[in-house]
N, C-alpha and C positions, 0 to 999 in steps of 0.2 A: 491531929486527924487520927482516928482510930483506923482509917485505911492504911495509913502509912505503918502502924504496927502489924496489921494483918499481911500486909505485902513482906514485910520483914519476917515474921512467922512462916509464911509460905515459902519464902527464899531458904530460910535457915532449915526447913524440913528438907528441901532438896539438897542443900549443901552437906546435910548429915548423912543423907542417902549416899551421896557421891564420895564422901570422905573415906566410906568403907568399901568402895568399889576399886576394881584394878584400873588404873589410869592407862594401862597398855590398851584397854577396850575402848577408850574414848573415841577412835577413829573408826569404829564398827558403824555400819549403818543400821539406823532405826527402821521403824515401820513407817514414819512420817517422812515421805518424799526422800528416804535414804540420808536424811539429815544425820550427822555423826553427834555424840555428845559434846565433841568439842564445838560443832557447829552451833549447837544449842546455847552453850555457855557464850560463844562469841556474840551471837544474837542478843541475848538476853543483856549481857554487859553492856554492849553498845548503845542500846536502846535506853538502859537505866541511865546510863551518862547522858544521852542526850535530854533525858526527862530532867536530870539535874541542872542541865544547862537552860532549861526552859525557865528555871527560877533564878539562876545566879549568873547566867551569861547569854543573854537572847542573841546577841550578835554572833557568838561562837554557834550557837544552834542553828541560826538563819544560814551562816556561810557553810556548815557541813551538811544541811539539807540540800543546798544548792550544789554542792559537790557530788552528792550521792545521786541526784537526778541528771547530772552529766556524766555519771561514770558508766563507761560502756561495758563493764563487766558485770553489771547487775548488783543487788543489794547484798547478797551474800559474799561476793568478791570484795566489794567495798568494806563490809565488816571486817573480813580477814585481813585486809590490807590495813585498815586502820589499827588493828591489834597486833600487826607486825607478825601474823602467824602464831601469836601465843596459843599454847595448848596444854591438855594434861594438868597436873597438880598446879603448876604456876598459874595457869588460866583459871582455875578454880579459885584459887586464893585471891585473885585480883578480881573476880566477880564477887566474891565475898565482901571484901572491903568496898566495892562500888554500891553493892546493895544497903551496906550500912551507911553509907554516904547519902544514899537516895532516901532512906528512912528518917534520917536526922535533918535533912532540908525539907521535906515535905511535912514532917510532924510540926515544924515552926511556921510553914507557910499559911497564908490565908486560904481557907478552902474554897471560897468564893473567886479567888483571883483569877483572871483571865490570861492563859499562857498561849504562846505561838506553838503551832506544830506543823506536821507536813500537811494535815488537812486543816480543817476549820480550827479556829481556836477554841480552847477547852477550858474547864476550871482547873484548879489544882487538884482537887477531890477526883475529878474524872481521869486525870492524868495518873496518879498514882493507883487508882482503881484499875485502869487498863494495865499498868505495869503487874499489878498482882494477877489480874486475868491471863496475861501472856505467860507469866512465871508458871502457873498453875496448868495452863493448856500445853506449853512446851515441856514442862516437868512430866506429863503423862508419857511421852514418848520415852522417856528416861526410865520411868518406873517400868513401863512395858518391856523395854528391852533388858532391864535387869531382873526381870521375873518378879517383881515385888507389887503387891497390891497395895495401894496407897491408902492409908487410914486418915480419912478426911476429918477435919473440924468444921465448927459453924461459920467459920471465916468465909466459907465459899457462898455464903449469903450474898456476899458483893458480888459475885459472879451470876447468881441467881437474877439479882436485881438488874445487872447488865443486860443479861438475856432477856429480861421482861421490857427493858427501856429500848431495846434494838429490834423488838418486834417488827416496826414499820421499816426499819432499816434493811432488814432481810430481803424485803420487797423492793424499796427503793433503789438499791444497788443493782438490782436485776430489771429495773425500769418497769416494775409491775406496781399494780395499786394493792395496798394491803387490805385484807377483810375489815370490816367496820368495827370489829371488835375481837380483842385479842382473847384466846381461849382462856379458860379458867385453869388457875394452876392449883394443884394440892399435893405439896411436896413434903417429904419427912426428911427433917435435917439430920446431919450424922448424930446429933445429941438426942434424937427421938423427938424433938419438938416439930409440930406441924406449921409450915408456912404457906399462905395462901395468897394469890394474887388475880386480879381480875374480877369479873362479876360472874357468880355462880348462877347463871341463867342460860337457857339453851343446851344444845346437845356438845358443843366444843369443850372438852375437858381433857386436861393432862395431870396424871397422878401417878406418884411412886417416889423413888429416892432423889433427892436433891441433887446429889453427885451425878447422877445419871442424865438429869436434866442439864447440868453444867457440861458433861461431855459431849450432848448433843449440840448445845448452842456454840461450843467453842470447836465442833468438828473434830474432837478426838475419838469419837465413836460414832457408827452408824445407828440409827434409831433402832434397828432390827437387832442390835446387839446388846440392847438394854431390856430391862422389864418393865420399863414405863407403860402405862396403860394410856393410848392416846384414841379419843373418841370424837366423831365429828370431822367433817370434810375440811374445815379450816386448820384444826389441830394436826390433821394428818398432813397437810400441805406444807404448814410452818415446820414441824420437825423433819420433814423431808429435805429441807434446805437451810434451816436455821444457821444465822450467822451474826455472832455478836461483836465480830472485830472490823475494823475499818478495811477499806481497799476494795478491789473489785470483787464481783461474785465469786465465790469458791465452791467447789462441789465437795459435799462430804464424803469421807472414806466409803469405799464399797464395804457392803456387809461382810463380816468375817476377816477384813483386812488389818484390823487394829485391835489387839488384845494383849492381854499379860503373857509374856512369853515363858513357855515351859522349858526349864533349864535341866540339862541332864545331872542327874544326882551323883 
């Protein structure tokens, strides 16, 4: 699956960034709910491992999901406990081995194979795409915290497609009915290629950089902090609450609250 290679490439880009960072700063709070870099890596590693068990050990996956649901300390505490408090450089290297394993497992998997998960079953292709999306999304708070503007590549098209496919989900998770038609998308890829989605009819239209669309649907930026052109009532409404990830409805970050950090020279 190409998505397995894309997941690997995005993970490796984040790993390369962190290999050059001071591990003493891994416990500093980021702009995302005060998560630390250690918390991000623990979260990514735990769920990468869970995705591997989707394919290789379904019984172990189901057992851990049951333990997680019964854990009184919540998800973050469960992840930290599961990893026995692993942090810093040691955690970084364990995460690297884990994402390499996930790539190998999913590269050999049938893309259409149905896999169990915390929510509804999903295809293997959807599972590794979700891992790519989460790595990219949580990677954003790391890039922001380290004061680095990420140089995206066209593999983010996987996230754009996920954003398109979850147009209805944004409304469903809020108990709302989605507009009858998704706004037309006209997005410029990092390579300069133009990606379009939806029907080019009516007034609802979103245009601009694909990476900024990804930032909005993953809720790593408020729409006001992007240069996206958003026209039409349905487009404005969608971009005000777009959510391409599972779970209960989440509120996008406040305008100006998430940005590339300016570091002292």
